[in-house]
N, C-alpha and C positions, 0 to 999 in steps of 0.2 A: 046037532047039539054043539059041535066046536064052533060053528059059525055063530050062534048065539053067544056063547061065552066071548067070543073074540069081539063082536059087536058090543056087548056089554062092558068089557075092560076098555076097549077103544073109545067108546063113548064117554065113559067115567074120566078117562084121561083127557079127553076135549073139555069137559065140563071143569075138571080141576084146573086144567092150564087156563081155561077162560077167567075162572074165578081167581086164579093168582095173579092174571095180567089186569084185572079191574082192581084188585087190592093194590098192586105195584103202581100202576099208573094213576089210577084214582088218587093215590096219595100225594101225587106230586101237585094235585090242586089244592089241598089243605093249606100250604103256606099263603098261597094267593087269596084264599079266602080269609086267613087271620092276618093280613097286612104283613106277610113276609116274602121271602124271595124262594124262587124255585131252585132245586138243587142243581148246580153246576160245579163239577168237581174242581177243586184247586190243583193245578199242576204240582208236581213233586218239586220243580225249580222253585215256583212261587211259595210253596209251603215252606222250604228251607229258608228262603229270603225273610219270610214273614218271621219265623222263629230267630233267625239271626238279629232281625232289627227289634224283636221283642226283648233281647237282653235277659233271657229267663234266668231267674234266680232260684236257688233251692228252697227258698220261703215262699215262691208264689203259689198262689191258688189261681188256676186259668179257667176262664169260663169261655166257651165257643157258643155265640148265639146264632143258632142255625146250624148245628154241628155236622149235619149230612152224613158222611161215612166215617167220621171221627178221625181223620188224618191229621187235622190241626192239633187235637187235643193229644193223639198219640205221639206226635212229633215234640210238642212242648214238655210233655212229662219225660219222654226220651231224653229231652235236652237238659233235664234237671229239676224241672217243676214238681213241687211235692204233691200236688193235686190237681185234677182236672175234672170240669163239670161240663157235659154238653147239653144243650136244649134243641130237641128236634121234634117236629111235630109228625113227620112221616113215619108210619109205623115200620115200614120194610126197611127204611133207613136206620131206625133206632136198632132194629134187629141185626143189621148188617154192621153197624158200628160197635154194638155189644159183643158180636162175634169177633171183629177185628182186635178189640181191646183184650178179650178173653185169649185169643191165639197169641198175642204179645206178652200175656200174663201180667197185665197191667189192671186187673179186676179191683185190686185193693188200693187203686190210685185214680182210677177214671170211672166216673159214674155218669151214665148217659140217661137222661130224663126225656120221656115223651110228654113233651109240654110245649107251648108256645114261648118263645123266648120274651114275650111281654110280661110273663108271669115270673121271670127269673128273679131269684134272690140275689141281690149284688153284694150283701153285706160279707166283708171280708175278702173280697175279689181284689187282687193285685194286679191282673193282667187279663184283658180281654181281646180275643181275636175274633174277627168275623169277615165274611163276604156277602153283603147285602146288596139291595138295590136302591137307587137314588130316592125313590119315593118314601122310604122308611128310614132313612138318614136323620132328618130333621128330628123326628119323633123319638128315635132311639137315642140320638145325642143329648135330647132333653132327659130322657130316663137315666142315661148313664151319668151326666152331670149331677143330677139329683141324688142319685143313690150309690155311686162309688165313693169310696174313701179317697181322701186328699192325696196325691201321689201315684195313683192307680194309671197304668199304662194301657192304651188302646192301640191295636194295629188293626187297620183296615185294608182289605183289598179291594182296589179298583174305585172305590168312591169315598169322597171327603165327607165329612160332616160340615154342613152349612154354618158359617159363622166360627169355625174352629181353625186355628193356626197349628199345622203340624210341626213337631219338632224335628222330623226328618222324612224326606220322601225319596225313595227309589223306585224309578218307573211308576207302577200303578200301586205301590205300596206306601201307606202312609202310617206314621208312628205319632202318637199323640201322648202327653202327659197331662193329668188332670191336676 
């Protein structure tokens, strides 16, 4: 009888961990299916530099397109932005970033949406932070130019927008003003 119980519990744990693995790792394919980038965490040093270059204002509403684990939004709001909005398609990363936001007690200032950033509403956004892939930068740049208000700032890690001239570049970080 004890062996049956152990086998049932052990088998259940194996099945649950397989399902969790499929959920977590399968979620990494979603951005690729929806023309986005896979999750690659931004280092703390790069995050700090991006926030410094963004010149965050207390009136800023910041959006992170492909917000991953939420670190850029948390840093922007902790630097003084009034509000942060993240678009992330991976359900596990949405859960993780919401948890990180909650643990920092920033629930009232940061919202993480489980949606493709191609559906992002850019009305009233004053600052965009992102770390995308070269294949999406042209189309994303067109969306930003079309939908962001004049004077909005964009800080991109690693990849430039084709045809855009950055106001400032430090290493792989590019700062633009529309």
